[in-house]
C-alpha angles and dihedrals in degrees: 000000000000090000093062116113106175128017122188113195126189096327115181129179125175131186124191106295097358137070104215096184127015120192095324116184132172139121138226123213125219111276093010122137102217123187122214109203135184145119123272108295093019090124103257096128094047091050096052090044088059091051090048095048098249095112131032118224117238090221140350130063142258124211124194118189086352092300125111108266122196110154113195095196139007094263089060090050091049091050088053091053101263117130131178136202108202126214091239111052120233100210133134110233094203093057127073126247096265093048091051092049091049091054090060094053128087094216110012117198120235112297097251092051091045092051091052090049092049090051093048097045094042091052093044089057097042094250102109115198133179105224093207098056119109111247090224089065095051125100118241090259092053091048089055089053088057090055092047095047089048087057095043092054086066089059093231125204091201124032117192116203121190114200091326099172100050091100101040137096116235089258092052090049089057091051091049091050091052088053093049092048089051091051090048091051088053090055102262112137118221126206105201126195118190142142090212102097099183088058090052090052090052097045116023131082097198137007134207115201123210126195121181092341098311132100104248099175151333130225145169100251097212090057096055135051124255087244092055090053093047091051091050089052095049099033090225141080113271124220117205117232113278120224120207120206112276115259122227104237090190091230112132091186115085113244089220124022125178119186130181092340109182120166136160113242115251089200121095108252086004127148120250119226114247121203098316118184132174140127134214125202126212111281093019129118119209114196117206116194128193144135114262115277098035097108102286094126092046092050091052091049091051093049095044093049097246087114113042125214137181107302096248095051091078123034132179114202088340095309116122109239104160091120096043115114123229098269093051089051091048089054087056090053102266116146123182134188115191124207097243102082101185113052101006108041093026136022101237098216097041121093123251089255091055091045090051089054093050095069102016102052094098103038096038094043094233098162131071120197090335095313123113115243096220095177092056091044091051092050090052093047089051091051090053091049091050097043096045096040093238107184104223135129088238147321092272090070118109114253092240091060092067122087113254094254094050093048088050090054091050093049093047090049092048092056101036094049094061095087090247128200094196123025123195116182130173114201099349096185099034107156098349125127128249097270094048091044091053090050094049091048090050091051090051089052090048092054090052088048087055089056104266121143106231133200115189116189112191146153088207106090092194088064092053099041092050099049112020128096093191131024138208135163132225117220123173091337096311125109122219117228111277119256133188108269093222111096097014114137125218089243092055090048092049091053091048089051096041098056106155098339122136093040114131092239124114107236114206112193 
């Protein structure tokens, strides 16, 4: 095939105790948009790291343009025409766009010439960027543009994208897709990794599906349903979350009430909260949408007690608790799961048992007369691992040793199995596959069914549309009025989320 750009033949890579890729073979044609699908731990990341020169295969070969291709480091991959946009951006907030782009280049041109080039390329591809803006002032979608433009300046023949739409509004996704289609028409191949199957159906020409390190199938996404693809990934039939009718708990007082909440952000380049008001009854789920960096982290901190406010700004069953610290709120039945898994939700170097203790000590009664009951803590950690299908050699393993998706399952289980009265979760299904996402959503619905008041903050609209009774969006620290979720269209949601974004104005919170 003269049209073939990259061929992967029999690639295998093993780590201690796990085979990440086993005899993987497939090829990508010039200009093709090729999806790489699979659950967490299926081997997608390891495979793209081999293509990008970050990992060396144990056996098997790669051919690029028909020639043997074995990059020893990313700069060698870039020189061969392979570029990659990672899921987690590698940008310096205190530098401007042009400075960040220059850092990613082997031999950057003078700054003025580079700025002109950034402007020209970004406009050619429908992703306009101002080279002089500080990255700390950009929205998540604009930061992603910086990463993409940095790649496009290398004139790549293959562009690898890892979960590129997890931080975008529906309107921004459409702009990105137009850009990718334009690149594809010009002959650039794109290897596209995403958990969002409807997007893959809309965008990709072919798909290769990995399960536990092996290729288990290929398909043409537009010819099959999202559900078919999910079932190929999981190797089982999926059942969508079931919603029971809401019970009337006969409690006129809201379980959680927030009124006029305004707080300065403690986070560098963060977003301050501006006059936020909402209430959640027992058994009700409020979904809050928003693109990263619009105040989600700050709202979670204010609700969990890590950020204090005036007493009356936050009430639980009518009682002012704005000044109450996290442990006092946990004693009242608050559980919270922040977005940042490693460092905020979990201590990276502590074991799963120790991480279970950190948030469960109060609700699960894990201390006796000031001493930790390790046996009881270990039993509970093991129950969470079993119930949430956390793939780990044991509960003694450090949190950082788990894959992102498996750590997410553990943290969700830890919070949701504490018989909570009020649940606050930011990004519940961040980085987990279809089967795990369905399970976590079902558990959230179950907690509401048990009478908890639930707030789910997410950039994943599927999360919110599947579980929430009412819906609101955060934009630049302000919350839209809440609306019933039923009957909302994706366009309406996108406009609620988008607010004033995309304007060429530097917003300083």
